[in-house]
OpenMM code with the backbone's topology and positions (N, CA, C; nanometers):
from openmm import Vec3, app, unit

residues = "MET ALA PHE ALA CYS GLY MET ASP CYS ALA TYR LEU ALA LEU TYR GLY ALA SER LEU VAL VAL VAL VAL TYR LEU LEU GLN GLY ALA TYR ARG ALA ARG LYS ARG SER ARG VAL VAL VAL LYS LEU ARG CYS THR LYS CYS GLN ARG GLU LEU VAL LYS GLN PHE ARG ASP GLY ASP PHE VAL GLY LYS ILE TYR ASN ASP ILE CYS ILE GLU CYS GLY GLY ALA VAL VAL GLU ALA ILE TYR VAL ASP ASP VAL VAL PRO LEU VAL GLU ARG LEU PHE GLY LYS SER ASN ARG GLY GLN ARG LYS THR".split()
positions = [
    Vec3(22.3656, 1.6566, 5.6863),
    Vec3(22.3168, 1.7822, 5.6317),
    Vec3(22.3742, 1.8966, 5.7148),
    Vec3(22.4258, 1.9964, 5.6510),
    Vec3(22.4866, 2.1118, 5.7171),
    Vec3(22.3799, 2.2142, 5.7534),
    Vec3(22.4193, 2.3067, 5.8410),
    Vec3(22.3259, 2.4127, 5.8808),
    Vec3(22.3033, 2.5062, 5.7636),
    Vec3(22.1815, 2.5492, 5.7485),
    Vec3(22.1463, 2.6332, 5.6349),
    Vec3(22.1628, 2.7817, 5.6665),
    Vec3(22.1825, 2.8167, 5.7926),
    Vec3(22.1856, 2.9588, 5.8279),
    Vec3(22.3203, 3.0240, 5.7981),
    Vec3(22.4257, 2.9503, 5.7794),
    Vec3(22.5551, 3.0060, 5.7390),
    Vec3(22.6171, 3.0932, 5.8467),
    Vec3(22.6596, 3.2117, 5.8072),
    Vec3(22.7297, 3.3042, 5.8962),
    Vec3(22.6392, 3.3622, 6.0041),
    Vec3(22.5100, 3.3667, 5.9810),
    Vec3(22.4185, 3.4205, 6.0822),
    Vec3(22.4233, 3.3382, 6.2105),
    Vec3(22.4352, 3.2074, 6.1992),
    Vec3(22.4438, 3.1205, 6.3169),
    Vec3(22.5740, 3.1442, 6.3927),
    Vec3(22.6815, 3.1675, 6.3209),
    Vec3(22.8107, 3.1927, 6.3856),
    Vec3(22.8058, 3.3230, 6.4641),
    Vec3(22.7489, 3.4269, 6.4060),
    Vec3(22.7379, 3.5547, 6.4777),
    Vec3(22.6460, 3.5431, 6.5980),
    Vec3(22.5390, 3.4675, 6.5831),
    Vec3(22.4454, 3.4482, 6.6936),
    Vec3(22.5129, 3.3717, 6.8080),
    Vec3(22.5915, 3.2705, 6.7764),
    Vec3(22.6629, 3.1944, 6.8784),
    Vec3(22.7676, 3.2813, 6.9480),
    Vec3(22.8389, 3.3631, 6.8735),
    Vec3(22.9386, 3.4536, 6.9306),
    Vec3(22.8726, 3.5561, 7.0224),
    Vec3(22.7594, 3.6091, 6.9805),
    Vec3(22.6850, 3.7049, 7.0631),
    Vec3(22.6382, 3.6389, 7.1927),
    Vec3(22.5866, 3.5167, 7.1833),
    Vec3(22.5396, 3.4452, 7.3013),
    Vec3(22.6529, 3.4158, 7.3987),
    Vec3(22.7679, 3.3737, 7.3468),
    Vec3(22.8826, 3.3455, 7.4331),
    Vec3(22.9317, 3.4732, 7.5007),
    Vec3(22.9332, 3.5837, 7.4289),
    Vec3(22.9760, 3.7119, 7.4858),
    Vec3(22.8813, 3.7547, 7.5977),
    Vec3(22.7539, 3.7350, 7.5763),
    Vec3(22.6545, 3.7711, 7.6769),
    Vec3(22.6727, 3.6882, 7.8043),
    Vec3(22.7007, 3.5612, 7.7895),
    Vec3(22.7233, 3.4742, 7.9057),
    Vec3(22.8460, 3.5207, 7.9841),
    Vec3(22.9526, 3.5572, 7.9156),
    Vec3(23.0745, 3.6034, 7.9824),
    Vec3(23.0491, 3.7333, 8.0577),
    Vec3(22.9773, 3.8274, 7.9982),
    Vec3(22.9489, 3.9555, 8.0627),
    Vec3(22.8639, 3.9346, 8.1879),
    Vec3(22.7626, 3.8516, 8.1802),
    Vec3(22.6772, 3.8250, 8.2961),
    Vec3(22.7586, 3.7600, 8.4073),
    Vec3(22.8468, 3.6661, 8.3729),
    Vec3(22.9311, 3.6006, 8.4720),
    Vec3(23.0222, 3.7008, 8.5426),
    Vec3(23.0828, 3.7918, 8.4673),
    Vec3(23.1713, 3.8920, 8.5268),
    Vec3(23.0956, 3.9888, 8.6170),
    Vec3(22.9763, 4.0280, 8.5776),
    Vec3(22.8962, 4.1185, 8.6606),
    Vec3(22.8536, 4.0511, 8.7909),
    Vec3(22.8198, 3.9232, 8.7852),
    Vec3(22.7842, 3.8517, 8.9078),
    Vec3(22.9023, 3.8465, 9.0037),
    Vec3(23.0215, 3.8259, 8.9517),
    Vec3(23.1405, 3.8234, 9.0358),
    Vec3(23.1652, 3.9566, 9.1031),
    Vec3(23.1390, 4.0660, 9.0316),
    Vec3(23.1582, 4.1994, 9.0884),
    Vec3(23.0596, 4.2245, 9.2025),
    Vec3(22.9362, 4.1763, 9.1890),
    Vec3(22.8379, 4.1977, 9.2947),
    Vec3(22.8602, 4.1048, 9.4142),
    Vec3(22.9164, 3.9863, 9.3895),
    Vec3(22.9432, 3.8944, 9.5003),
    Vec3(23.0564, 3.9432, 9.5879),
    Vec3(23.1537, 4.0068, 9.5281),
    Vec3(23.2703, 4.0562, 9.6034),
    Vec3(23.2399, 4.1950, 9.6566),
    Vec3(23.1363, 4.2070, 9.7349),
    Vec3(23.0940, 4.3382, 9.7836),
    Vec3(23.1924, 4.3973, 9.8836),
    Vec3(23.2297, 4.3206, 9.9800),
    Vec3(23.3183, 4.3750, 10.0825),
    Vec3(23.4382, 4.2842, 10.1008),
    Vec3(23.5507, 4.3442, 10.1018),
    Vec3(23.6740, 4.2746, 10.1331),
    Vec3(23.7352, 4.3455, 10.2517),
    Vec3(23.8140, 4.2748, 10.3251),
    Vec3(23.8744, 4.3333, 10.4439),
    Vec3(24.0250, 4.3437, 10.4271),
    Vec3(24.0823, 4.4387, 10.4982),
    Vec3(24.2270, 4.4532, 10.5016),
    Vec3(24.2660, 4.4941, 10.6426),
    Vec3(24.3886, 4.4612, 10.6804),
    Vec3(24.4383, 4.4970, 10.8131),
    Vec3(24.5111, 4.6300, 10.8010),
    Vec3(24.4731, 4.7246, 10.8858),
    Vec3(24.5341, 4.8575, 10.8830),
    Vec3(24.5927, 4.8915, 11.0193),
    Vec3(24.6832, 4.9884, 11.0178),
    Vec3(24.7495, 5.0349, 11.1386),
    Vec3(24.7151, 5.1821, 11.1569),
    Vec3(24.6659, 5.2165, 11.2757),
    Vec3(24.6346, 5.3558, 11.3073),
    Vec3(24.7514, 5.4130, 11.3872),
    Vec3(24.8076, 5.5235, 11.3376),
    Vec3(24.9214, 5.5878, 11.4028),
    Vec3(24.8818, 5.7259, 11.4515),
    Vec3(24.9496, 5.7742, 11.5539),
    Vec3(24.9284, 5.9097, 11.6034),
    Vec3(25.0641, 5.9759, 11.6176),
    Vec3(25.0744, 6.0982, 11.5639),
    Vec3(25.1990, 6.1732, 11.5729),
    Vec3(25.2255, 6.2106, 11.7189),
    Vec3(25.3497, 6.2011, 11.7588),
    Vec3(25.3855, 6.2290, 11.8975),
    Vec3(25.3847, 6.3778, 11.9293),
    Vec3(25.3962, 6.4647, 11.8265),
    Vec3(25.4013, 6.6089, 11.8501),
    Vec3(25.2703, 6.6794, 11.8166),
    Vec3(25.2205, 6.6619, 11.6942),
    Vec3(25.1013, 6.7372, 11.6522),
    Vec3(24.9710, 6.6594, 11.6727),
    Vec3(24.9775, 6.5337, 11.7190),
    Vec3(24.8614, 6.4479, 11.7460),
    Vec3(24.7790, 6.4158, 11.6211),
    Vec3(24.8377, 6.4316, 11.5041),
    Vec3(24.7688, 6.3976, 11.3795),
    Vec3(24.7503, 6.2465, 11.3736),
    Vec3(24.6324, 6.2035, 11.3245),
    Vec3(24.6019, 6.0618, 11.3124),
    Vec3(24.6296, 6.0168, 11.1695),
    Vec3(24.7015, 5.9066, 11.1541),
    Vec3(24.7373, 5.8536, 11.0231),
    Vec3(24.6971, 5.7071, 11.0159),
    Vec3(24.6677, 5.6586, 10.8956),
    Vec3(24.6324, 5.5187, 10.8747),
    Vec3(24.7168, 5.4647, 10.7601),
    Vec3(24.7735, 5.3455, 10.7790),
    Vec3(24.8515, 5.2819, 10.6741),
    Vec3(24.8234, 5.1328, 10.6751),
    Vec3(24.8617, 5.0650, 10.5684),
    Vec3(24.8413, 4.9214, 10.5601),
    Vec3(24.9389, 4.8482, 10.6513),
    Vec3(24.8914, 4.7409, 10.7135),
    Vec3(24.9709, 4.6610, 10.8060),
    Vec3(25.0838, 4.5901, 10.7319),
    Vec3(25.2008, 4.5856, 10.7936),
    Vec3(25.3152, 4.5097, 10.7451),
    Vec3(25.3666, 4.4214, 10.8573),
    Vec3(25.4326, 4.3110, 10.8218),
    Vec3(25.4920, 4.2248, 10.9248),
    Vec3(25.5865, 4.3063, 11.0104),
    Vec3(25.5788, 4.2877, 11.1402),
    Vec3(25.6645, 4.3614, 11.2326),
    Vec3(25.5957, 4.4799, 11.2976),
    Vec3(25.4766, 4.5182, 11.2512),
    Vec3(25.4012, 4.6275, 11.3151),
    Vec3(25.3408, 4.5765, 11.4458),
    Vec3(25.3468, 4.6585, 11.5484),
    Vec3(25.2849, 4.6247, 11.6766),
    Vec3(25.2467, 4.7548, 11.7467),
    Vec3(25.1510, 4.7464, 11.8393),
    Vec3(25.1058, 4.8641, 11.9135),
    Vec3(25.2222, 4.9141, 11.9978),
    Vec3(25.2518, 5.0408, 11.9846),
    Vec3(25.3620, 5.1021, 12.0570),
    Vec3(25.4870, 5.1219, 11.9721),
    Vec3(25.4884, 5.0656, 11.8522),
    Vec3(25.6049, 5.0808, 11.7645),
    Vec3(25.6174, 5.2266, 11.7204),
    Vec3(25.7387, 5.2758, 11.7154),
    Vec3(25.7636, 5.4152, 11.6780),
    Vec3(25.8174, 5.4203, 11.5348),
    Vec3(25.7513, 5.5021, 11.4528),
    Vec3(25.7985, 5.5305, 11.3172),
    Vec3(25.8580, 5.6707, 11.3199),
    Vec3(25.9795, 5.6859, 11.2720),
    Vec3(26.0476, 5.8150, 11.2801),
    Vec3(26.0151, 5.9112, 11.1676),
    Vec3(25.9709, 5.8640, 11.0540),
    Vec3(25.9551, 5.9541, 10.9391),
    Vec3(25.8189, 5.9422, 10.8710),
    Vec3(25.7125, 5.9208, 10.9469),
    Vec3(25.5826, 5.8986, 10.8831),
    Vec3(25.4916, 6.0220, 10.8847),
    Vec3(25.5019, 6.1081, 10.9854),
    Vec3(25.4193, 6.2295, 10.9901),
    Vec3(25.4756, 6.3316, 10.8906),
    Vec3(25.3879, 6.3932, 10.8144),
    Vec3(25.4294, 6.4892, 10.7114),
    Vec3(25.4952, 6.6117, 10.7735),
    Vec3(25.4400, 6.6614, 10.8837),
    Vec3(25.4908, 6.7849, 10.9436),
    Vec3(25.6019, 6.7603, 11.0458),
    Vec3(25.5824, 6.6631, 11.1338),
    Vec3(25.6739, 6.6456, 11.2477),
    Vec3(25.7737, 6.5321, 11.2300),
    Vec3(25.7337, 6.4279, 11.1663),
    Vec3(25.8225, 6.3150, 11.1458),
    Vec3(25.7824, 6.1905, 11.2204),
    Vec3(25.7793, 6.1917, 11.3525),
    Vec3(25.7589, 6.0711, 11.4318),
    Vec3(25.6133, 6.0400, 11.4608),
    Vec3(25.5805, 5.9094, 11.4664),
    Vec3(25.4452, 5.8659, 11.5002),
    Vec3(25.4527, 5.7312, 11.5703),
    Vec3(25.3523, 5.7027, 11.6535),
    Vec3(25.3456, 5.5784, 11.7302),
    Vec3(25.2226, 5.5006, 11.6858),
    Vec3(25.2363, 5.3673, 11.6737),
    Vec3(25.1225, 5.2815, 11.6395),
    Vec3(25.0271, 5.2796, 11.7577),
    Vec3(24.9041, 5.3216, 11.7323),
    Vec3(24.8032, 5.3304, 11.8376),
    Vec3(24.7077, 5.2115, 11.8367),
    Vec3(24.6771, 5.1581, 11.7161),
    Vec3(24.5837, 5.0461, 11.7063),
    Vec3(24.6089, 4.9705, 11.5760),
    Vec3(24.5736, 4.8416, 11.5773),
    Vec3(24.5776, 4.7580, 11.4579),
    Vec3(24.4408, 4.6919, 11.4481),
    Vec3(24.3737, 4.7058, 11.3334),
    Vec3(24.2389, 4.6523, 11.3204),
    Vec3(24.2070, 4.6171, 11.1756),
    Vec3(24.0947, 4.5479, 11.1571),
    Vec3(24.0479, 4.5085, 11.0244),
    Vec3(23.9523, 4.6155, 10.9751),
    Vec3(23.9758, 4.6624, 10.8527),
    Vec3(23.8942, 4.7670, 10.7915),
    Vec3(23.8255, 4.7092, 10.6691),
    Vec3(23.6971, 4.7373, 10.6518),
    Vec3(23.6245, 4.6912, 10.5331),
    Vec3(23.6560, 4.7826, 10.4164),
    Vec3(23.6896, 4.7206, 10.3045),
    Vec3(23.7182, 4.7946, 10.1823),
    Vec3(23.5911, 4.7970, 10.0996),
    Vec3(23.5471, 4.9150, 10.0590),
    Vec3(23.4271, 4.9292, 9.9785),
    Vec3(23.4655, 4.9098, 9.8319),
    Vec3(23.3998, 4.8164, 9.7612),
    Vec3(23.4345, 4.7933, 9.6220),
    Vec3(23.4032, 4.9128, 9.5331),
    Vec3(23.4701, 4.9195, 9.4193),
    Vec3(23.4555, 5.0315, 9.3275),
    Vec3(23.3127, 5.0442, 9.2767),
    Vec3(23.2459, 4.9324, 9.2480),
    Vec3(23.1084, 4.9363, 9.1973),
    Vec3(23.0168, 5.0051, 9.2980),
    Vec3(23.0333, 4.9709, 9.4265),
    Vec3(22.9496, 5.0307, 9.5300),
    Vec3(22.9843, 5.1774, 9.5503),
    Vec3(23.1119, 5.2108, 9.5384),
    Vec3(23.1534, 5.3500, 9.5540),
    Vec3(23.0968, 5.4381, 9.4426),
    Vec3(23.0929, 5.3843, 9.3199),
    Vec3(23.0454, 5.4622, 9.2058),
    Vec3(22.8936, 5.4719, 9.2005),
    Vec3(22.8249, 5.3598, 9.2249),
    Vec3(22.6807, 5.3552, 9.2027),
    Vec3(22.5983, 5.3499, 9.3295),
    Vec3(22.6623, 5.3545, 9.4443),
    Vec3(22.5891, 5.3515, 9.5696),
    Vec3(22.5600, 5.2095, 9.6119),
    Vec3(22.5035, 5.1958, 9.7297),
    Vec3(22.4747, 5.0643, 9.7848),
    Vec3(22.3530, 5.0049, 9.7152),
    Vec3(22.3630, 4.8791, 9.6784),
    Vec3(22.2544, 4.8106, 9.6103),
    Vec3(22.1489, 4.7669, 9.7123),
    Vec3(22.0226, 4.7726, 9.6710),
    Vec3(21.9125, 4.7302, 9.7578),
    Vec3(21.8628, 4.5922, 9.7201),
    Vec3(21.9403, 4.5172, 9.6426),
    Vec3(21.8986, 4.3842, 9.5989),
    Vec3(21.8889, 4.2908, 9.7172),
    Vec3(21.7849, 4.2103, 9.7175),
    Vec3(21.7687, 4.1104, 9.8217),
    Vec3(21.7088, 4.1633, 9.9513),
    Vec3(21.6788, 4.2908, 9.9581),
    Vec3(21.6190, 4.3466, 10.0780),
    Vec3(21.4685, 4.3614, 10.0587),
    Vec3(21.3946, 4.3277, 10.1613),
    Vec3(21.2490, 4.3371, 10.1532),
    Vec3(21.2033, 4.4774, 10.1849),
    Vec3(21.0981, 4.5165, 10.1169),
    Vec3(21.0392, 4.6473, 10.1470),
    Vec3(20.9464, 4.6323, 10.2654),
    Vec3(20.9511, 4.7283, 10.3562),
    Vec3(20.8644, 4.7213, 10.4739),
    Vec3(20.7645, 4.8319, 10.4737),
] * unit.nanometer
topology = app.Topology()
chain = topology.addChain("A")
for resn in residues:
    res = topology.addResidue(resn, chain)
    for name in ("N", "CA", "C"):
        topology.addAtom(name, app.Element.getBySymbol(name[0]), res)
């Protein structure tokens, strides 16, 4: 015996599957709250301006870049460290209070 609901069951199944996919994607966005990246902090040798760029192979503390400062040109690598990247969801909607107890 076939289903008697016809097209209504097909639309209901499609709606349910879509809802499951959306919930799964939203959970993934909330789980990936913080990601890290390695950055290089540079200081201009003339104007002392501080600059930050993404780490590349071959970067080391003391390395001189000749054309990185906008005004003067030269800059020296001062530090290499891990920086937390704030996800877009948190940047747009603020920090979530989920899972925190009220005191």
